[in-house]
TIMI-2910 file (N, C-alpha, C, CB; in pm, 1 decimal, decimal comma, always signed):
<rs>
+----------+----------+----------+----------+----------+----------+----------+----------+----------+----------+----------+----------+------+
!      n_x !      n_y !      n_z !     ca_x !     ca_y !     ca_z !      c_x !      c_y !      c_z !     cb_x !     cb_y !     cb_z ! resn !
+----------+----------+----------+----------+----------+----------+----------+----------+----------+----------+----------+----------+------+
! +15773,1 ! +21536,4 !  +6680,5 ! +15801,5 ! +21413,5 !  +6752,4 ! +15775,6 ! +21438,6 !  +6901,2 ! +15948,7 ! +21365,5 !  +6727,2 !  Met !
! +15712,2 ! +21342,7 !  +6962,8 ! +15681,6 ! +21353,1 !  +7105,0 ! +15808,5 ! +21331,5 !  +7186,8 ! +15572,7 ! +21251,0 !  +7145,4 !  Lys !
! +15813,0 ! +21385,5 !  +7308,8 ! +15932,7 ! +21371,1 !  +7392,8 ! +15964,5 ! +21225,0 !  +7423,7 ! +15914,6 ! +21447,8 !  +7523,1 !  Pro !
! +16090,9 ! +21199,9 !  +7445,7 ! +16138,6 ! +21066,9 !  +7481,5 ! +16091,1 ! +21030,3 !  +7622,4 ! +16293,0 ! +21060,2 !  +7472,7 !  Leu !
! +16081,6 ! +20902,3 !  +7649,8 ! +16041,3 ! +20856,1 !  +7783,2 ! +16143,1 ! +20904,5 !  +7886,3 ! +16028,7 ! +20700,3 !  +7787,3 !  Val !
! +16105,6 ! +20907,3 !  +8014,0 ! +16198,5 ! +20955,1 !  +8117,9 ! +16319,1 ! +20862,7 !  +8131,8 ! +16126,3 ! +20966,9 !  +8253,0 !  Pro !
! +16427,2 ! +20898,0 !  +8065,3 ! +16544,5 ! +20810,3 !  +8059,8 ! +16615,8 ! +20793,0 !  +8193,0 ! +16641,2 ! +20863,1 !  +7960,0 !  Leu !
! +16595,8 ! +20885,3 !  +8285,8 ! +16664,1 ! +20867,8 !  +8413,7 ! +16615,8 ! +20741,3 !  +8484,8 ! +16642,0 ! +20990,5 !  +8503,2 !  Glu !
! +16500,7 ! +20689,3 !  +8447,5 ! +16448,6 ! +20567,1 !  +8506,3 ! +16477,4 ! +20443,3 !  +8420,5 ! +16300,1 ! +20580,8 !  +8527,9 !  Lys !
! +16522,8 ! +20462,7 !  +8298,9 ! +16542,2 ! +20352,4 !  +8204,7 ! +16666,5 ! +20269,6 !  +8238,1 ! +16553,0 ! +20406,4 !  +8062,5 !  Ala !
! +16655,8 ! +20139,7 !  +8220,2 ! +16768,9 ! +20049,3 !  +8246,5 ! +16882,9 ! +20072,2 !  +8147,7 ! +16723,0 ! +19903,0 !  +8239,6 !  Ala !
! +16853,6 ! +20128,6 !  +8032,0 ! +16956,0 ! +20147,6 !  +7928,9 ! +17037,5 ! +20275,9 !  +7946,0 ! +16891,1 ! +20148,2 !  +7793,6 !  Cys !
! +17002,3 ! +20358,9 !  +8043,4 ! +17075,8 ! +20483,8 !  +8064,7 ! +17224,3 ! +20454,9 !  +8084,0 ! +17019,6 ! +20560,1 !  +8186,7 !  Thr !
! +17306,8 ! +20519,4 !  +8002,7 ! +17451,3 ! +20499,4 !  +8009,3 ! +17501,8 ! +20382,5 !  +7924,9 ! +17491,7 ! +20478,1 !  +8151,2 !  Gly !
! +17412,1 ! +20320,1 !  +7848,9 ! +17449,6 ! +20203,9 !  +7767,5 ! +17417,7 ! +20226,0 !  +7619,5 ! +17377,6 ! +20078,4 !  +7818,2 !  His !
! +17431,6 ! +20347,9 !  +7572,3 ! +17393,8 ! +20380,1 !  +7434,3 ! +17464,6 ! +20293,4 !  +7331,3 ! +17423,0 ! +20524,9 !  +7405,8 !  Ala !
! +17592,8 ! +20270,2 !  +7348,9 ! +17668,8 ! +20188,9 !  +7253,4 ! +17615,0 ! +20046,6 !  +7248,7 ! +17817,9 ! +20187,6 !  +7290,2 !  Thr !
! +17582,9 ! +19990,2 !  +7363,5 ! +17527,2 ! +19855,5 !  +7369,1 ! +17391,7 ! +19851,3 !  +7299,7 ! +17514,3 ! +19808,3 !  +7514,8 !  Thr !
! +17309,7 ! +19952,4 !  +7320,5 ! +17175,1 ! +19955,1 !  +7265,1 ! +17176,3 ! +19969,8 !  +7113,1 ! +17095,5 ! +20068,5 !  +7327,3 !  Met !
! +17289,2 ! +20013,3 !  +7055,9 ! +17300,8 ! +20022,7 !  +6909,6 ! +17299,8 ! +19885,9 !  +6843,9 ! +17428,1 ! +20096,7 !  +6871,2 !  Asp !
! +17335,4 ! +19781,4 !  +6917,4 ! +17327,6 ! +19645,6 !  +6866,2 ! +17421,1 ! +19614,5 !  +6751,0 ! +17190,7 ! +19618,4 !  +6824,0 !  Gly !
! +17546,3 ! +19656,3 !  +6761,5 ! +17642,5 ! +19632,7 !  +6654,5 ! +17698,6 ! +19490,5 !  +6654,3 ! +17755,5 ! +19731,1 !  +6665,8 !  Gln !
! +17687,4 ! +19420,5 !  +6767,4 ! +17734,1 ! +19281,8 !  +6775,4 ! +17624,2 ! +19197,2 !  +6839,9 ! +17868,3 ! +19271,5 !  +6856,9 !  Thr !
! +17633,5 ! +19067,3 !  +6824,5 ! +17536,1 ! +18978,9 !  +6886,2 ! +17540,9 ! +18991,8 !  +7038,6 ! +17561,3 ! +18833,4 !  +6843,6 !  Met !
! +17660,4 ! +19008,6 !  +7093,9 ! +17674,6 ! +19027,2 !  +7238,7 ! +17600,4 ! +19153,7 !  +7284,6 ! +17824,6 ! +19035,7 !  +7277,7 !  Glu !
! +17612,5 ! +19261,9 !  +7206,3 ! +17540,1 ! +19385,7 !  +7238,7 ! +17389,1 ! +19362,9 !  +7237,0 ! +17577,7 ! +19497,7 !  +7139,5 !  Asp !
! +17340,6 ! +19290,6 !  +7138,1 ! +17196,9 ! +19265,8 !  +7125,8 ! +17145,6 ! +19186,9 !  +7245,9 ! +17166,0 ! +19190,1 !  +6995,2 !  Ile !
! +17218,0 ! +19082,7 !  +7284,7 ! +17177,5 ! +19000,8 !  +7399,2 ! +17176,4 ! +19085,4 !  +7526,9 ! +17272,4 ! +18879,1 !  +7415,7 !  Val !
! +17280,5 ! +19165,3 !  +7546,0 ! +17288,1 ! +19251,2 !  +7664,3 ! +17176,1 ! +19354,7 !  +7663,0 ! +17425,0 ! +19321,2 !  +7671,5 !  Thr !
! +17151,0 ! +19414,5 !  +7547,6 ! +17045,6 ! +19515,6 !  +7536,2 ! +16907,9 ! +19455,2 !  +7565,5 ! +17046,9 ! +19578,5 !  +7395,7 !  Ala !
! +16882,4 ! +19337,5 !  +7514,3 ! +16754,2 ! +19271,6 !  +7540,7 ! +16738,2 ! +19239,3 !  +7689,1 ! +16742,1 ! +19143,2 !  +7457,6 !  Leu !
! +16848,1 ! +19201,9 !  +7754,8 ! +16843,8 ! +19175,2 !  +7898,2 ! +16811,9 ! +19304,0 !  +7973,8 ! +16977,9 ! +19115,1 !  +7947,0 !  Arg !
! +16877,5 ! +19414,0 !  +7935,0 ! +16849,8 ! +19543,0 !  +7999,0 ! +16702,7 ! +19581,4 !  +7982,8 ! +16940,1 ! +19653,1 !  +7939,7 !  Leu !
! +16650,6 ! +19563,0 !  +7863,3 ! +16510,1 ! +19595,7 !  +7838,5 ! +16417,4 ! +19509,2 !  +7923,2 ! +16476,8 ! +19578,5 !  +7690,2 !  Cys !
! +16452,9 ! +19383,2 !  +7938,6 ! +16366,1 ! +19292,9 !  +8014,7 ! +16356,8 ! +19332,6 !  +8162,3 ! +16417,1 ! +19149,7 !  +8003,2 !  Ser !
! +16456,0 ! +19406,1 !  +8210,4 ! +16460,0 ! +19450,6 !  +8350,2 ! +16416,2 ! +19596,1 !  +8366,8 ! +16600,2 ! +19433,2 !  +8405,9 !  Glu !
! +16374,9 ! +19660,1 !  +8259,0 ! +16350,7 ! +19804,6 !  +8260,1 ! +16213,8 ! +19841,4 !  +8318,2 ! +16362,3 ! +19859,4 !  +8119,1 !  Cys !
! +16213,0 ! +19938,2 !  +8411,2 ! +16086,7 ! +19980,5 !  +8470,8 ! +16000,3 ! +20068,6 !  +8379,4 ! +16114,6 ! +20054,0 !  +8597,6 !  Pro !
! +16056,8 ! +20119,1 !  +8268,3 ! +15978,8 ! +20205,2 !  +8177,6 ! +15963,5 ! +20143,1 !  +8038,8 ! +16045,1 ! +20342,6 !  +8165,4 !  Val !
! +15969,1 ! +20011,2 !  +8028,5 ! +15960,6 ! +19945,6 !  +7897,2 ! +15826,2 ! +19973,9 !  +7828,8 ! +15980,7 ! +19793,4 !  +7912,3 !  Ile !
! +15718,8 ! +19979,9 !  +7904,5 ! +15587,1 ! +20007,6 !  +7845,5 ! +15586,1 ! +20146,3 !  +7782,9 ! +15475,3 ! +19996,0 !  +7952,1 !  Val !
! +15637,3 ! +20245,0 !  +7855,2 ! +15644,5 ! +20381,2 !  +7803,5 ! +15737,5 ! +20390,2 !  +7683,0 ! +15691,2 ! +20476,6 !  +7912,8 !  Glu !
! +15846,0 ! +20316,0 !  +7687,5 ! +15942,3 ! +20315,0 !  +7577,4 ! +15877,8 ! +20259,6 !  +7450,1 ! +16066,7 ! +20231,5 !  +7615,2 !  Cys !
! +15808,3 ! +20146,8 !  +7462,8 ! +15741,0 ! +20087,9 !  +7345,9 ! +15632,9 ! +20180,0 !  +7291,6 ! +15679,8 ! +19952,3 !  +7382,0 !  Arg !
! +15562,1 ! +20248,8 !  +7379,3 ! +15460,3 ! +20343,8 !  +7334,8 ! +15525,1 ! +20458,5 !  +7258,2 ! +15380,0 ! +20398,0 !  +7454,9 !  Ala !
! +15640,5 ! +20506,2 !  +7307,0 ! +15711,9 ! +20614,1 !  +7238,1 ! +15754,5 ! +20569,1 !  +7098,4 ! +15835,3 ! +20658,7 !  +7320,0 !  Trp !
! +15807,1 ! +20447,9 !  +7088,5 ! +15847,4 ! +20394,2 !  +6957,8 ! +15726,5 ! +20389,8 !  +6865,2 ! +15910,2 ! +20252,2 !  +6972,5 !  Val !
! +15615,7 ! +20337,3 !  +6913,5 ! +15494,3 ! +20325,5 !  +6832,5 ! +15447,8 ! +20462,5 !  +6783,4 ! +15382,5 ! +20257,5 !  +6913,1 !  His !
! +15451,5 ! +20562,8 !  +6869,8 ! +15402,9 ! +20696,4 !  +6834,7 ! +15498,0 ! +20775,9 !  +6746,3 ! +15376,3 ! +20773,8 !  +6959,0 !  Asn !
! +15623,8 ! +20735,1 !  +6737,0 ! +15723,9 ! +20811,3 !  +6661,7 ! +15789,3 ! +20733,0 !  +6548,7 ! +15830,0 ! +20859,7 !  +6754,7 !  Asn !
! +15737,1 ! +20618,8 !  +6515,7 ! +15802,6 ! +20528,3 !  +6420,7 ! +15830,5 ! +20591,2 !  +6284,5 ! +15717,9 ! +20406,3 !  +6401,6 !  Ala !
! +15742,6 ! +20673,0 !  +6234,2 ! +15759,5 ! +20724,6 !  +6097,8 ! +15858,9 ! +20838,3 !  +6085,4 ! +15628,7 ! +20770,2 !  +6045,8 !  Arg !
! +15873,7 ! +20920,1 !  +6188,3 ! +15956,2 ! +21039,4 !  +6174,3 ! +16096,4 ! +21028,8 !  +6228,0 ! +15890,7 ! +21150,0 !  +6240,0 !  Gly !
! +16135,1 ! +20912,8 !  +6276,3 ! +16264,9 ! +20902,0 !  +6341,5 ! +16376,0 ! +20875,0 !  +6240,9 ! +16261,9 ! +20792,0 !  +6446,3 !  Tyr !
! +16495,4 ! +20928,4 !  +6266,9 ! +16613,3 ! +20913,9 !  +6180,1 ! +16583,4 ! +20955,5 !  +6036,3 ! +16663,3 ! +20769,3 !  +6182,4 !  His !
! +16513,1 ! +21065,1 !  +6021,0 ! +16485,4 ! +21115,7 !  +5886,9 ! +16403,2 ! +21018,9 !  +5803,3 ! +16614,4 ! +21146,1 !  +5816,0 !  Gly !
! +16315,0 ! +20945,6 !  +5865,7 ! +16230,1 ! +20851,4 !  +5794,6 ! +16292,9 ! +20715,0 !  +5772,4 ! +16192,2 ! +20908,8 !  +5664,1 !  Gly !
! +16417,4 ! +20697,2 !  +5817,4 ! +16486,3 ! +20569,0 !  +5799,1 ! +16449,8 ! +20468,7 !  +5907,2 ! +16636,7 ! +20589,9 !  +5797,9 !  Gln !
! +16381,8 ! +20512,1 !  +6009,3 ! +16340,7 ! +20421,8 !  +6115,8 ! +16441,6 ! +20413,3 !  +6228,4 ! +16316,7 ! +20285,6 !  +6060,3 !  Gly !
! +16407,8 ! +20331,5 !  +6325,8 ! +16491,2 ! +20314,7 !  +6444,1 ! +16608,7 ! +20222,4 !  +6417,0 ! +16408,9 ! +20261,0 !  +6559,3 !  Phe !
! +16711,9 ! +20235,3 !  +6498,3 ! +16831,0 ! +20151,9 !  +6489,4 ! +16861,9 ! +20094,4 !  +6626,2 ! +16951,4 ! +20232,2 !  +6435,2 !  Gln !
! +16897,0 ! +19967,2 !  +6632,5 ! +16938,2 ! +19906,5 !  +6758,6 ! +16824,5 ! +19838,7 !  +6832,2 ! +16999,4 ! +20009,9 !  +6847,1 !  Gly !
! +16840,0 ! +19828,4 !  +6963,0 ! +16739,5 ! +19765,5 !  +7048,2 ! +16669,1 ! +19875,1 !  +7127,4 ! +16803,9 ! +19659,1 !  +7143,9 !  Val !
! +16537,5 ! +19881,9 !  +7110,7 ! +16457,2 ! +19983,0 !  +7178,8 ! +16330,8 ! +19914,1 !  +7230,0 ! +16422,5 ! +20103,8 !  +7083,1 !  Ile !
! +16306,1 ! +19927,5 !  +7357,4 ! +16185,3 ! +19869,0 !  +7414,1 ! +16179,7 ! +19717,6 !  +7403,4 ! +16066,1 ! +19927,0 !  +7347,4 !  Gly !
! +16297,4 ! +19655,2 !  +7400,6 ! +16301,7 ! +19509,6 !  +7392,0 ! +16279,5 ! +19454,9 !  +7252,1 ! +16200,3 ! +19451,8 !  +7483,1 !  Gly !
! +16282,0 ! +19543,0 !  +7153,6 ! +16264,1 ! +19500,9 !  +7014,3 ! +16386,5 ! +19542,8 !  +6933,4 ! +16134,0 ! +19562,2 !  +6953,2 !  Arg !
! +16412,0 ! +19470,8 !  +6825,1 ! +16533,2 ! +19490,7 !  +6746,1 ! +16497,5 ! +19560,4 !  +6615,5 ! +16604,4 ! +19355,7 !  +6718,5 !  Ile !
! +16571,6 ! +19668,3 !  +6584,1 ! +16543,2 ! +19749,4 !  +6466,1 ! +16668,0 ! +19769,9 !  +6380,1 ! +16486,2 ! +19884,5 !  +6507,9 !  Tyr !
! +16645,7 ! +19799,3 !  +6252,7 ! +16750,1 ! +19841,8 !  +6160,5 ! +16865,2 ! +19744,1 !  +6144,7 ! +16803,5 ! +19971,0 !  +6204,6 !  Gly !
! +16986,8 ! +19797,8 !  +6148,0 ! +17106,9 ! +19717,6 !  +6125,4 ! +17125,2 ! +19608,2 !  +6229,6 ! +17228,2 ! +19806,5 !  +6124,2 !  Asp !
! +17072,3 ! +19627,7 !  +6348,8 ! +17083,4 ! +19524,3 !  +6452,4 ! +17010,1 ! +19397,0 !  +6409,6 ! +17026,6 ! +19575,8 !  +6586,8 !  Ala !
! +16903,3 ! +19411,7 !  +6332,9 ! +16831,9 ! +19293,9 !  +6280,4 ! +16923,0 ! +19214,8 !  +6186,2 ! +16701,6 ! +19336,8 !  +6206,1 !  Arg !
! +17002,8 ! +19286,2 !  +6107,4 ! +17096,6 ! +19219,2 !  +6016,7 ! +17202,1 ! +19142,5 !  +6095,6 ! +17164,3 ! +19321,6 !  +5923,2 !  Lys !
! +17251,1 ! +19202,5 !  +6203,9 ! +17349,5 ! +19135,3 !  +6289,7 ! +17288,2 ! +19007,4 !  +6345,5 ! +17396,5 ! +19229,0 !  +6405,5 !  Val !
! +17165,1 ! +19016,2 !  +6391,0 ! +17095,5 ! +18900,1 !  +6446,9 ! +17079,6 ! +18790,6 !  +6342,3 ! +16958,3 ! +18941,0 !  +6501,5 !  Leu !
! +17035,1 ! +18826,2 !  +6223,8 ! +17013,9 ! +18726,6 !  +6118,2 ! +17144,6 ! +18661,5 !  +6072,9 ! +16945,0 ! +18791,2 !  +5999,0 !  His !
! +17252,9 ! +18738,2 !  +6069,7 ! +17382,8 ! +18680,3 !  +6032,3 ! +17433,5 ! +18585,3 !  +6138,8 ! +17485,9 ! +18790,6 !  +6008,3 !  Arg !
! +17393,6 ! +18609,7 !  +6263,4 ! +17441,6 ! +18527,5 !  +6374,6 ! +17366,5 ! +18395,7 !  +6388,6 ! +17430,8 ! +18604,6 !  +6503,0 !  Ser !
! +17248,6 ! +18390,1 !  +6332,0 ! +17168,2 ! +18267,9 !  +6341,0 ! +17197,8 ! +18182,4 !  +6218,5 ! +17014,9 ! +18300,6 !  +6351,2 !  Ile !
! +17252,0 ! +18067,9 !  +6243,3 ! +17285,5 ! +17978,4 !  +6132,3 ! +17167,9 ! +17887,0 !  +6104,5 ! +17412,8 ! +17895,5 !  +6163,5 !  Lys !
! +17139,7 ! +17867,5 !  +5977,6 ! +17032,1 ! +17776,2 !  +5939,1 ! +17081,5 ! +17632,6 !  +5956,8 ! +16985,8 ! +17802,0 !  +5791,3 !  Lys !
! +16993,8 ! +17545,1 !  +6008,1 ! +17035,3 ! +17406,1 !  +6022,0 ! +17058,4 ! +17341,9 !  +5885,2 ! +16930,4 ! +17326,9 !  +6100,8 !  Pro !
! +17160,8 ! +17261,8 !  +5878,1 ! +17192,0 ! +17193,7 !  +5752,3 ! +17108,4 ! +17067,1 !  +5742,4 ! +17343,8 ! +17160,3 !  +5742,4 !  Arg !
! +17062,6 ! +17040,1 !  +5621,7 ! +16985,1 ! +16917,6 !  +5598,5 ! +17081,9 ! +16800,1 !  +5591,5 ! +16899,7 ! +16927,7 !  +5466,9 !  Lys !
! +17043,3 ! +16693,6 !  +5656,8 ! +17126,2 ! +16574,3 !  +5653,4 ! +17088,0 ! +16487,5 !  +5534,1 ! +17112,8 ! +16495,0 !  +5784,4 !  Arg !
! +17187,2 ! +16426,2 !  +5479,0 ! +17162,4 ! +16334,1 !  +5366,6 ! +17095,4 ! +16208,6 !  +5422,7 ! +17296,8 ! +16297,7 !  +5290,1 !  Ala !
! +16996,4 ! +16160,4 !  +5350,0 ! +16923,0 ! +16041,5 !  +5396,8 ! +16999,0 ! +15914,2 !  +5370,6 ! +16787,2 ! +16033,2 !  +5330,4 !  Ala !
+----------+----------+----------+----------+----------+----------+----------+----------+----------+----------+----------+----------+------+
</rs>
């Protein structure tokens, strides 16, 4: 696996719990942090180059590079309610 991007420059430094995306609030905050991050391009490239070997082949978890992975996707989908059809 290639080295991680320079985290000392990343907006998410010190926010590991938030980046895990365990709640909808965490996901929104993590996406905001990513949107302001000066190394988002490098972060996304790292994800792309390491996608297969991370977490023992289980893939990424949480919000990384402004994208949502693993269990955080389930949190997002549970939080979005489908519109109900109205009776005609």
